[in-house]
C-alpha positions, 0 to 999 in steps of 0.5 A, a space after each residue: 542916442 546912447 541907450 540906457 543900461 539894461 536893468 541886468 547891466 546896472 545890477 552887475 555894475 552895482 555889485 562890483 562897486 559894492 565888492 570894491 567898497 567891502 574889500 577896502 573896508 576889510 583892508 582898513 580893518 586889518 591894518 588897524 588890527 596890525 597897528 594895535 598888535 603887530 605880533 598877534 600873528 606871530 604868537 608862540 604856539 602852546 602845548 596842551 598838557 592835560 594829556 599828561 595829567 594836568 587839569 585844564 584850569 591848571 596855569 601850567 596846562 598850556 605852556 609855550 611849545 618848546 621847539 628845536 631851532 630850524 634856522 640861524 637867527 638872533 630871535 628866540 625860536 625855541 621857547 626854552 627860557 632864559 637859562 634854557 639851551 637846546 642841542 648842547 654837546 658834551 664829550 667825556 673820554 671821547 664819548 659825545 652826545 647832546 642834551 637840552 636845558 629847559 627853563 620854564 621860568 625859574 627864580 634864580 634869587 631862590 635855590 634852583 633844583 634840577 630834574 633829569 629826564 631820561 627818554 625812552 627807547 628811540 629818544 622821541 622826548 629829546 628829538 620832539 620836545 614840543 609835547 611831554 618835554 614841554 609839559 615837564 619843564 612847566 611843572 619843574 619850573 613851578 617848583 623852581 627846577 630846571 629840566 634837563 633832557 640828555 640824549 643817550 650816547 647810543 645814538 645813532 644806533 639802537 638809541 637806548 640807555 640800557 644796551 650800553 649801560 655802563 659807558 652811557 652811565 659814565 657819560 651821564 655822571 660826567 654830564 651831571 657833575 662836570 657840566 650841569 653843576 658847573 654851568 647851571 645855577 642849581 643845587 646839587 642836593 636838589 636833583 630829581 630823576 625821572 625815566 620813561 620806559 627804557 629811561 626807567 630801566 636805566 634809572 633802576 639798573 644804572 643810576 640807582 643800582 650803581 650811582 645812587 649818590 646822583 639822586 639827591 631828591 627822588 626818582 620816579 620810573 614810568 612804564 618800567 624800572 626792573 630789578 637789577 638783581 644786585 646793587 653794585 654800590 651800596 646805598 647809605 642809611 640816609 639814602 635808604 631812609 630819605 630817597 623816594 623811589 616811585 614806580 608808575 605804570 599803566 595796568 594795560 602795559 603788560 606786554 600784550 599790546 603789539 605796539 608795546 611788547 615790553 611787560 612794564 607791569 612785571 618790570 615795575 613790580 620786580 623793581 619795586 620789590 627789589 628796592 623795598 627788600 633792600 631797605 629803602 623806606 619810601 618806595 611806592 608802586 602805582 599801577 594805574 587802571 585804564 592806562 597803557 604804555 603811551 598815555 601815562 600822566 607824566 606831568 602830574 606824576 612829576 608834580 606829585 613827586 616834587 611836591 612830596 620832596 618840598 613839604 611847603 609845596 602843594 601839588 596842583 591839578 
């Protein structure tokens, strides 16, 4: 006569049955979610731009993260936008380097401007566009500007703008005039420049000192931007009257940090004084308390400059 299962045995059989039922319910629920939104798991990641000075409730504070392509595919991996292109190559007189174009959503039915961003030593802003570069592109687009991030031709090598200043400057001028103005729907009278650290040095020594005609909007130097000692090309009365030349640096960015031995406070102070003495009427120096070389509010600074260039705009955040 067969024996009845013990109470313990009955408990084990019931647990297994319940587990199977629960698993089936979970699988059905997951299938329903995928049917409703099959792209939920593939949503593009976003970048937190509050670390670059934007307010948490600013609609530009969490843009889709721009990434460099990792494989060949017809799908958009980069999030660089409709007019955006990453890792484009440009050669001038045998000198070759690359650049990114980032389109955060410009409206080509209206005039489109251009923001040129010069990276610091090492080129992190070019090689890793998912942080600061992504945030600057969002701010630029809110003013109907494209963002371009060129890589200095001095890479590989020291990967600086200022060590080989003049050949780098020739390449940068050609990139702007022969490549960007020709192939992008931008207005040549709306070109704003931004430089960080070594890029700020390139701005104050190279662009402003030797090619000020390339700056038709304004220029802001973050974490540097020293005095060139002399202007290799004289500025016009209009440039001296209209160009906004801003220096922003952290009060702690004085060279005492072992990880940032460059004294950006002294450089920015000297650069501001130099251009002010040469008659530029819209210079500005801001030394921000409680900031160092690595935590500047670049996105907020760019937003303020672009708003100042457009009287009809209002800075957000």
